C-alpha positions as CSV (number, residue, x, y, z in Angstrom):
1,X,17.5,-12.8,23.3
2,X,14.5,-11.0,23.6
3,X,12.2,-11.5,20.4
4,X,9.4,-9.3,18.9
5,X,6.0,-10.1,19.6
6,X,3.1,-9.5,18.5
7,X,0.5,-6.8,19.7
8,X,-2.4,-9.7,19.7
9,X,-0.6,-11.1,23.1
10,X,-1.1,-8.1,25.3
11,X,-5.4,-9.2,24.9
12,X,-6.7,-12.0,28.3
13,X,-6.7,-15.6,27.2
14,X,-11.0,-15.0,25.5
15,X,-11.0,-11.1,25.3
16,X,-11.9,-9.9,21.5
17,X,-9.1,-9.6,19.7
18,X,-9.5,-6.0,17.5
19,X,-9.3,-7.7,13.3
20,X,-5.7,-8.2,12.2
21,X,-5.2,-4.8,9.5
22,X,-5.2,-6.2,6.0
23,X,-4.0,-3.0,3.5
24,X,-5.0,-3.8,-1.2
25,X,-2.5,-2.2,-2.1
26,X,-2.7,0.1,-5.4
27,X,0.1,-0.4,-7.2
28,X,1.3,-1.9,-10.3
29,X,4.1,-3.4,-8.8
30,X,2.3,-5.4,-6.2
31,X,-0.2,-8.0,-6.9
32,X,-3.5,-8.2,-5.8
33,X,-3.4,-8.9,-2.5
34,X,-5.1,-8.5,0.3
35,X,-2.5,-8.6,2.8
36,X,-1.9,-7.8,6.6
37,X,0.4,-6.9,8.9
38,X,0.8,-7.7,12.2
39,X,2.3,-5.2,15.0
40,X,5.4,-6.5,16.8
41,X,7.0,-4.2,19.9
42,X,9.7,-4.9,22.2
43,X,8.9,-7.1,25.2
44,X,11.3,-5.5,27.8
45,X,9.8,-3.3,30.3
46,X,12.8,-1.2,30.7
47,X,14.4,-0.9,27.4
48,X,13.7,2.8,26.0
49,X,13.1,1.1,21.9
50,X,9.9,3.0,21.1
51,X,9.8,1.7,17.8
52,X,7.0,-0.4,16.9
53,X,8.0,-3.5,13.9
54,X,5.4,-4.1,10.6
55,X,5.4,-7.4,9.2
56,X,3.6,-7.9,5.8
57,X,1.8,-11.2,4.6
58,X,-0.3,-12.7,2.7
59,X,-2.3,-15.7,3.2
60,X,0.0,-17.4,1.7
61,X,2.6,-16.4,3.1
62,X,4.5,-18.7,6.1
63,X,7.2,-15.9,6.5
64,X,6.3,-12.2,6.0
65,X,7.6,-10.9,3.0
66,X,8.8,-7.8,4.1
67,X,9.5,-6.1,7.1
68,X,8.7,-1.5,8.0
69,X,10.2,-0.5,11.4
70,X,8.5,2.8,12.8
71,X,10.2,5.2,15.4
72,X,7.3,6.2,18.0
73,X,9.3,8.7,19.5
74,X,6.4,11.9,19.4
75,X,9.6,13.9,19.5
76,X,10.4,12.9,16.1
77,X,9.6,11.5,12.8
78,X,7.7,8.2,12.2
79,X,10.9,7.0,9.7
80,X,9.5,4.0,8.5
81,X,12.4,1.8,7.2
82,X,12.3,-1.0,5.4
83,X,14.3,-4.5,7.0
84,X,15.3,-7.1,3.7
85,X,15.1,-10.8,4.6
86,X,17.8,-13.1,2.9
87,X,15.6,-14.1,0.4
88,X,13.1,-10.1,-0.1
89,X,10.2,-10.7,-2.9
90,X,10.3,-8.3,-5.7
91,X,8.1,-6.3,-4.5
92,X,9.1,-5.7,-0.9
93,X,10.2,-1.8,-1.8
94,X,7.0,-1.2,-3.6
95,X,4.8,-2.0,-0.8
96,X,7.2,-0.3,1.7
97,X,6.5,3.0,0.2
98,X,2.7,2.1,0.3
99,X,2.5,1.7,4.6
100,X,5.5,4.7,4.9
101,X,3.3,7.1,3.0
102,X,0.5,6.0,5.2
103,X,2.5,6.3,8.4
104,X,3.6,9.5,7.4
105,X,1.1,11.6,6.8
106,X,-1.6,9.7,8.8
107,X,-0.4,11.1,12.6
108,X,-3.9,8.9,14.6
109,X,-2.4,5.8,13.1
110,X,1.3,6.1,14.7
111,X,-0.4,7.0,17.3
112,X,-2.5,4.2,17.4
113,X,0.5,2.4,17.4
114,X,2.6,4.5,20.3
115,X,-0.9,3.2,22.1
116,X,0.2,-0.1,21.7
117,X,3.9,0.0,22.2
118,X,2.4,1.3,25.9
119,X,0.4,-1.5,26.4
120,X,2.9,-4.0,25.6
121,X,5.3,-2.8,27.8
122,X,2.1,-2.2,30.3
123,X,1.6,-6.3,29.7
124,X,5.0,-7.4,30.1
125,X,5.7,-4.9,33.5
126,X,2.3,-7.1,35.2
127,X,3.4,-10.1,36.3
128,X,-0.4,-11.0,37.3
129,X,-1.5,-9.8,33.8
130,X,-2.7,-12.6,31.9
131,X,-1.7,-12.7,29.2
132,X,1.8,-12.0,31.0
133,X,3.4,-15.3,30.7
134,X,1.6,-16.1,27.4
135,X,3.9,-13.1,26.0
136,X,6.9,-13.7,28.2
137,X,7.3,-17.1,26.7
138,X,6.6,-15.9,23.0
139,X,9.2,-13.9,24.0
140,X,12.1,-15.9,24.8
141,X,10.6,-18.2,22.9
142,X,10.1,-16.7,19.6
143,X,6.4,-18.2,19.3
144,X,5.0,-20.6,17.1
145,X,7.4,-22.3,14.8
146,X,5.5,-22.3,10.7
147,X,5.6,-26.2,9.8
148,X,8.7,-27.5,8.2
149,X,8.3,-28.7,5.0
150,X,7.1,-31.8,3.9
151,X,9.0,-32.6,1.1
152,X,11.1,-35.5,0.9
153,X,14.7,-34.8,0.1
154,X,16.0,-37.2,-2.6
155,X,19.5,-39.6,-1.4
156,X,22.2,-38.8,-4.1
């Protein structure tokens, strides 16, 4: 099994990493932000999936609030799709609507996601790239795990 990897893993150690993408939705159904987008891509060099996954976080969340899959095939529409987790937040659909609207109306953003997809594939295919081993390790393990809940269970 190969896990999706964050785009930021394409950067060499010590190289300047672009700041995360933050957004403040202007929807009454969404609690005030800011919200952060994390881009994930398939690191398998010969996989023609042509997809990006955007995960939405807040500073207070260890797990994504929502996950959006985007088609990156230039011959097709992006067709964003909401993937709900086992316990989605009540406003996941409103977050999705806000992001999907931007994806469908912003060709520059879609082009940037396509370029990031190509960068991930290039690093994954090049064992001599300084970020290659870190990316492949993440693809195998799924990356670092969030801290475990420190509360002790009561015994009956």
